C-alpha positions as a LaTeX table, in Angstrom:
\begin{tabular}{lrrr}
\hline
Residue & $x$ (\AA) & $y$ (\AA) & $z$ (\AA) \\
\hline
Met1 & 0.00 & 0.00 & 0.00 \\
Pro2 & 1.27 & 3.53 & $-0.74$ \\
Arg3 & 2.70 & 5.22 & 2.35 \\
Phe4 & 0.38 & 8.24 & 2.37 \\
Thr5 & $-3.04$ & 6.84 & 1.47 \\
Gly6 & $-5.72$ & 8.87 & 3.26 \\
Gln7 & $-3.32$ & 11.66 & 4.24 \\
Thr8 & $-3.97$ & 15.27 & 3.23 \\
Val9 & $-0.80$ & 17.16 & 2.34 \\
Leu10 & $-0.65$ & 20.95 & 1.97 \\
Ile11 & 2.40 & 22.22 & 0.07 \\
Thr12 & 3.22 & 25.91 & $-0.19$ \\
Gly13 & 5.09 & 27.17 & $-3.22$ \\
Gly14 & 3.65 & 24.10 & $-4.89$ \\
Thr15 & 4.42 & 25.12 & $-8.46$ \\
Gly16 & 8.17 & 25.72 & $-8.09$ \\
Gly17 & 10.89 & 23.20 & $-8.84$ \\
Leu18 & 10.85 & 21.69 & $-5.36$ \\
Gly19 & 7.13 & 22.15 & $-4.75$ \\
Glu20 & 6.07 & 20.39 & $-7.94$ \\
Ser21 & 8.45 & 17.52 & $-7.21$ \\
His22 & 6.93 & 17.13 & $-3.75$ \\
Ala23 & 3.36 & 17.31 & $-5.03$ \\
Arg24 & 3.91 & 14.63 & $-7.66$ \\
Ala25 & 5.65 & 12.31 & $-5.23$ \\
Tyr26 & 2.99 & 12.56 & $-2.52$ \\
His27 & 0.27 & 12.00 & $-5.10$ \\
Ala28 & 2.07 & 8.91 & $-6.39$ \\
Glu29 & 2.20 & 7.64 & $-2.80$ \\
Gly30 & $-1.57$ & 7.89 & $-2.40$ \\
Ala31 & $-1.97$ & 11.27 & $-0.66$ \\
Asn32 & $-4.55$ & 13.95 & $-1.26$ \\
Val33 & $-2.41$ & 16.88 & $-2.36$ \\
Val34 & $-3.30$ & 20.54 & $-1.86$ \\
Ile35 & $-1.09$ & 22.75 & $-4.03$ \\
Gly36 & $-0.70$ & 26.25 & $-2.65$ \\
Ser37 & 0.43 & 29.00 & $-5.00$ \\
Ser38 & 0.57 & 32.78 & $-4.89$ \\
Ala39 & $-1.73$ & 35.01 & $-6.90$ \\
Gly40 & 0.95 & 35.23 & $-9.59$ \\
Ser41 & 0.87 & 31.54 & $-10.53$ \\
Pro42 & $-2.64$ & 30.10 & $-9.97$ \\
Ser43 & $-2.94$ & 28.79 & $-13.53$ \\
Lys44 & 0.10 & 26.56 & $-13.14$ \\
Ala45 & $-1.24$ & 25.16 & $-9.87$ \\
Thr46 & $-4.63$ & 24.55 & $-11.46$ \\
Thr47 & $-3.01$ & 22.82 & $-14.42$ \\
Leu48 & $-0.91$ & 20.60 & $-12.16$ \\
Ala49 & $-3.90$ & 19.69 & $-10.01$ \\
Ala50 & $-5.94$ & 18.84 & $-13.10$ \\
Glu51 & $-3.14$ & 16.62 & $-14.37$ \\
Leu52 & $-2.88$ & 14.77 & $-11.07$ \\
Gly53 & $-6.64$ & 14.21 & $-10.89$ \\
Glu54 & $-9.32$ & 13.97 & $-8.25$ \\
His55 & $-6.90$ & 13.65 & $-5.34$ \\
Ala56 & $-5.33$ & 17.05 & $-6.01$ \\
Leu57 & $-6.57$ & 20.57 & $-5.35$ \\
Ala58 & $-5.12$ & 23.98 & $-6.24$ \\
Val59 & $-5.59$ & 26.83 & $-3.76$ \\
Gln60 & $-4.48$ & 30.44 & $-3.82$ \\
Leu61 & $-2.12$ & 30.87 & $-0.89$ \\
Asp62 & $-0.09$ & 33.99 & $-0.30$ \\
Val63 & 1.79 & 32.70 & 2.73 \\
Thr64 & 2.07 & 36.18 & 4.20 \\
Arg65 & $-1.72$ & 36.53 & 4.48 \\
Glu66 & $-3.37$ & 34.84 & 7.46 \\
Gln67 & $-6.76$ & 34.80 & 5.76 \\
Asp68 & $-5.30$ & 32.90 & 2.79 \\
Trp69 & $-4.05$ & 30.28 & 5.23 \\
Thr70 & $-7.46$ & 30.01 & 6.86 \\
Asn71 & $-9.12$ & 29.63 & 3.46 \\
Ala72 & $-6.61$ & 27.03 & 2.23 \\
Val73 & $-6.91$ & 24.83 & 5.31 \\
Ala74 & $-10.71$ & 25.03 & 5.13 \\
Ala75 & $-10.72$ & 24.16 & 1.42 \\
Ala76 & $-8.49$ & 21.14 & 2.08 \\
Asp77 & $-10.82$ & 20.01 & 4.86 \\
Arg78 & $-13.89$ & 20.28 & 2.67 \\
Ala79 & $-12.29$ & 18.38 & $-0.18$ \\
Phe80 & $-10.33$ & 15.68 & 1.62 \\
Gly81 & $-10.46$ & 16.02 & 5.40 \\
Pro82 & $-8.08$ & 17.73 & 7.83 \\
Val83 & $-4.54$ & 18.56 & 6.79 \\
Thr84 & $-2.19$ & 15.99 & 8.32 \\
Ile85 & 1.04 & 17.01 & 6.59 \\
Leu86 & 2.24 & 20.57 & 5.99 \\
Val87 & 5.25 & 21.29 & 3.81 \\
Asn88 & 6.34 & 24.89 & 4.39 \\
Asn89 & 8.18 & 25.09 & 1.08 \\
Ala90 & 7.56 & 28.64 & $-0.19$ \\
Gly91 & 10.57 & 30.93 & $-0.10$ \\
Val92 & 12.34 & 33.78 & $-1.87$ \\
Gln93 & 15.94 & 34.88 & $-2.35$ \\
Asn94 & 17.00 & 38.50 & $-2.00$ \\
Pro95 & 18.94 & 40.25 & $-4.80$ \\
Ala96 & 22.65 & 40.27 & $-4.00$ \\
Ala97 & 23.57 & 43.46 & $-2.14$ \\
Thr98 & 25.50 & 44.57 & 0.90 \\
Ile99 & 23.52 & 45.29 & 4.04 \\
Glu100 & 24.24 & 48.98 & 3.55 \\
Ala101 & 22.75 & 48.86 & 0.06 \\
Thr102 & 19.75 & 46.67 & 0.92 \\
Asp103 & 16.41 & 48.44 & 0.99 \\
Ala104 & 14.34 & 47.79 & 4.12 \\
Ala105 & 11.47 & 46.65 & 1.91 \\
Val106 & 13.62 & 43.79 & 0.60 \\
Trp107 & 14.39 & 42.73 & 4.16 \\
Asp108 & 10.70 & 42.89 & 5.11 \\
Arg109 & 9.55 & 40.89 & 2.08 \\
Thr110 & 12.17 & 38.19 & 2.59 \\
Phe111 & 11.18 & 37.71 & 6.22 \\
Ala112 & 7.46 & 37.94 & 5.45 \\
Ile113 & 7.62 & 35.03 & 3.01 \\
Asn114 & 10.40 & 32.91 & 4.46 \\
Val115 & 9.63 & 33.21 & 8.17 \\
Thr116 & 6.22 & 34.75 & 8.82 \\
Gly117 & 4.78 & 32.48 & 6.12 \\
Gln118 & 5.97 & 29.39 & 7.97 \\
Phe119 & 4.80 & 30.75 & 11.34 \\
Leu120 & 1.31 & 31.39 & 9.92 \\
Gly121 & 1.28 & 27.93 & 8.36 \\
Ile122 & 2.06 & 26.19 & 11.63 \\
Lys123 & $-0.57$ & 28.30 & 13.37 \\
Ala124 & $-3.20$ & 27.54 & 10.74 \\
Val125 & $-2.83$ & 23.76 & 10.52 \\
Thr126 & $-2.41$ & 22.96 & 14.21 \\
Pro127 & $-6.16$ & 22.78 & 15.02 \\
Ala128 & $-6.79$ & 20.52 & 12.01 \\
Met129 & $-3.93$ & 18.21 & 12.99 \\
Arg130 & $-5.22$ & 17.99 & 16.55 \\
Arg131 & $-8.64$ & 16.94 & 15.22 \\
Ala132 & $-6.96$ & 14.31 & 13.08 \\
Gly133 & $-5.05$ & 12.93 & 16.06 \\
Gly134 & $-1.67$ & 14.22 & 14.92 \\
Gly135 & 0.37 & 15.26 & 11.95 \\
Val136 & 3.74 & 16.29 & 10.61 \\
Ile137 & 5.13 & 19.70 & 9.65 \\
Val138 & 8.33 & 20.13 & 7.68 \\
Asn139 & 9.89 & 23.56 & 7.25 \\
Ile140 & 12.22 & 24.00 & 4.29 \\
Gly141 & 15.26 & 26.03 & 5.31 \\
Ser142 & 18.72 & 26.25 & 3.78 \\
Thr143 & 22.34 & 25.50 & 4.54 \\
Met144 & 22.72 & 29.29 & 4.51 \\
Gly145 & 21.11 & 29.09 & 7.94 \\
Tyr146 & 24.32 & 27.56 & 9.28 \\
Gly147 & 26.72 & 30.44 & 8.62 \\
Gly148 & 27.03 & 33.85 & 7.08 \\
Thr149 & 27.07 & 34.73 & 3.39 \\
Ala150 & 28.06 & 38.16 & 2.15 \\
Leu151 & 25.46 & 39.99 & 0.04 \\
Tyr152 & 22.58 & 37.77 & 1.19 \\
Ala153 & 21.95 & 38.96 & 4.76 \\
Pro154 & 18.11 & 38.99 & 4.53 \\
Tyr155 & 17.98 & 35.44 & 3.18 \\
Val156 & 20.61 & 34.12 & 5.59 \\
Ala157 & 18.93 & 35.71 & 8.61 \\
Ser158 & 15.54 & 34.36 & 7.57 \\
Lys159 & 16.88 & 30.83 & 7.27 \\
Trp160 & 18.50 & 31.06 & 10.71 \\
Ala161 & 15.09 & 32.13 & 12.03 \\
Ile162 & 13.44 & 29.05 & 10.52 \\
Arg163 & 15.70 & 26.85 & 12.62 \\
Gly164 & 14.52 & 28.47 & 15.84 \\
Leu165 & 10.89 & 28.37 & 14.75 \\
Thr166 & 11.15 & 24.65 & 13.95 \\
Leu167 & 12.64 & 23.71 & 17.33 \\
Ser168 & 10.18 & 25.83 & 19.30 \\
Ala169 & 7.20 & 24.37 & 17.43 \\
Ala170 & 8.49 & 20.82 & 17.98 \\
Leu171 & 8.52 & 21.43 & 21.74 \\
Glu172 & 5.07 & 22.99 & 21.78 \\
Leu173 & 3.31 & 20.40 & 19.61 \\
Gly174 & 4.99 & 17.12 & 20.50 \\
Arg175 & 2.37 & 16.12 & 23.08 \\
Asp176 & $-0.34$ & 16.70 & 20.46 \\
Asn177 & 1.32 & 13.99 & 18.34 \\
Ile178 & 2.46 & 16.63 & 15.86 \\
Arg179 & 6.06 & 16.29 & 14.74 \\
Val180 & 7.96 & 19.32 & 13.41 \\
Asn181 & 11.20 & 18.96 & 11.47 \\
Ala182 & 13.28 & 20.93 & 8.99 \\
Ile183 & 15.19 & 20.14 & 5.82 \\
His184 & 18.10 & 22.40 & 4.91 \\
Pro185 & 19.03 & 21.93 & 1.25 \\
Gly186 & 22.29 & 23.10 & $-0.22$ \\
Val187 & 22.50 & 24.13 & $-3.87$ \\
Ile188 & 19.61 & 22.42 & $-5.63$ \\
Ser189 & 19.08 & 22.64 & $-9.38$ \\
Thr190 & 15.96 & 24.86 & $-9.53$ \\
Lys191 & 14.99 & 28.25 & $-10.97$ \\
Leu192 & 16.11 & 29.85 & $-7.70$ \\
Ile193 & 19.67 & 28.79 & $-8.56$ \\
His194 & 19.68 & 29.14 & $-12.34$ \\
Glu195 & 17.74 & 32.39 & $-12.74$ \\
Pro196 & 18.71 & 35.80 & $-11.33$ \\
Ala197 & 16.69 & 37.20 & $-8.43$ \\
Val198 & 16.22 & 40.44 & $-10.40$ \\
Pro199 & 16.42 & 41.21 & $-14.14$ \\
Gly200 & 19.97 & 41.88 & $-15.19$ \\
Gly201 & 21.46 & 40.16 & $-12.16$ \\
Arg202 & 23.54 & 37.00 & $-12.10$ \\
Pro203 & 22.17 & 33.66 & $-10.88$ \\
Ile204 & 23.70 & 31.80 & $-7.96$ \\
Ser205 & 24.84 & 29.07 & $-10.36$ \\
Asp206 & 27.38 & 31.55 & $-11.78$ \\
Phe207 & 29.19 & 31.57 & $-8.44$ \\
Tyr208 & 28.91 & 27.92 & $-7.38$ \\
Asp209 & 31.13 & 25.04 & $-8.47$ \\
Pro210 & 30.39 & 21.72 & $-6.71$ \\
Glu211 & 33.61 & 20.08 & $-7.88$ \\
Pro212 & 35.54 & 20.51 & $-4.58$ \\
Phe213 & 32.86 & 18.91 & $-2.42$ \\
Ala214 & 32.35 & 15.30 & $-1.33$ \\
Ile215 & 29.43 & 14.81 & $-3.73$ \\
Pro216 & 30.50 & 16.92 & $-6.73$ \\
Arg217 & 27.16 & 17.80 & $-8.30$ \\
Leu218 & 24.19 & 20.07 & $-7.84$ \\
Gly219 & 21.38 & 18.60 & $-5.81$ \\
Asp220 & 18.24 & 17.46 & $-7.57$ \\
Pro221 & 14.70 & 18.26 & $-6.38$ \\
Ala222 & 14.17 & 14.50 & $-6.07$ \\
Asp223 & 16.89 & 14.40 & $-3.39$ \\
Val224 & 14.90 & 16.79 & $-1.22$ \\
Thr225 & 11.61 & 15.07 & $-1.99$ \\
Ala226 & 12.96 & 11.68 & $-0.90$ \\
Ala227 & 14.06 & 13.11 & 2.44 \\
Leu228 & 10.71 & 14.85 & 2.86 \\
Leu229 & 8.76 & 11.66 & 2.24 \\
Tyr230 & 10.83 & 9.88 & 4.87 \\
Leu231 & 10.43 & 12.60 & 7.53 \\
Thr232 & 6.66 & 12.69 & 7.08 \\
Ser233 & 6.23 & 8.91 & 7.02 \\
Pro234 & 5.61 & 6.53 & 9.92 \\
Gln235 & 9.21 & 5.34 & 9.53 \\
Ala236 & 10.30 & 8.66 & 11.08 \\
Ser237 & 7.80 & 8.56 & 13.95 \\
Phe238 & 10.59 & 9.13 & 16.53 \\
Ala239 & 11.99 & 12.20 & 14.75 \\
Thr240 & 10.96 & 15.66 & 15.84 \\
Gly241 & 13.04 & 18.81 & 16.08 \\
Thr242 & 15.30 & 17.16 & 13.51 \\
Glu243 & 17.33 & 19.35 & 11.14 \\
Leu244 & 18.34 & 17.36 & 8.08 \\
Val245 & 21.09 & 18.92 & 5.97 \\
Leu246 & 21.15 & 17.89 & 2.29 \\
Asp247 & 24.10 & 19.62 & 0.69 \\
Gly248 & 26.48 & 17.05 & $-0.79$ \\
Gly249 & 29.07 & 17.99 & 1.81 \\
Leu250 & 29.02 & 21.75 & 1.15 \\
Leu251 & 29.14 & 22.65 & 4.84 \\
Leu252 & 31.98 & 20.19 & 5.40 \\
Gly253 & 34.26 & 22.04 & 3.02 \\
Pro254 & 36.48 & 20.71 & 0.20 \\
Ala255 & 36.88 & 16.93 & 0.15 \\
Leu256 & 40.11 & 15.00 & $-0.20$ \\
Pro257 & 40.69 & 14.43 & $-3.95$ \\
Ala258 & 40.22 & 10.90 & $-5.22$ \\
Gly259 & 43.32 & 8.78 & $-5.11$ \\
Val260 & 45.12 & 10.82 & $-2.42$ \\
\hline
\end{tabular}
């Protein structure tokens, strides 16, 4: 039997490279999939849901708006039953700039989507998960939440904040049978990496060479999806407050060359 039959999964940023990978995988494993997308990409979410079929639903979900969260959770409940898995996947990167040159509005937007969005998501699904007898929340962070990176202070700070939010939520919700974990990907081959954050800028892929690291390649969305499926499955029932780093050894530093 598929691992997630009867489960209702809500995925934010469900039309991006990672989000679409997650949605397809959960659907293949028997879950009811609710694909959240911002007002700018509802058609893609609708198209994906139509392709997946009757066990998929597209909802408009601006993660910074509490009412959108309320509406999305209610829509999922009406269609499939209470949300039992939340994947806080939506996120944005700031344009490269020094702190001195960063506009406060960029800082505010980065935190609103990356941090406040996840906070509102946890808040919104908790009552539904309690009614269901439990659930699992996974926050998608970044390896940039483990150090500092010049020119990306808003993004780095937001990903550090996700770590604290994850651990606090795990402590608060554990006795409700709600597990809360985080996945911190390294450089994954998505639009976020291959396309500039602003027109005329340079993408992150221009500055990253995986050759020195233990696993000398870019990550694939499927790598993150596989970890996500594990953390939200019964096989990980003893894992909460877990921070899983998926970076091919990036944080470890350069690996010993082969043959040395």
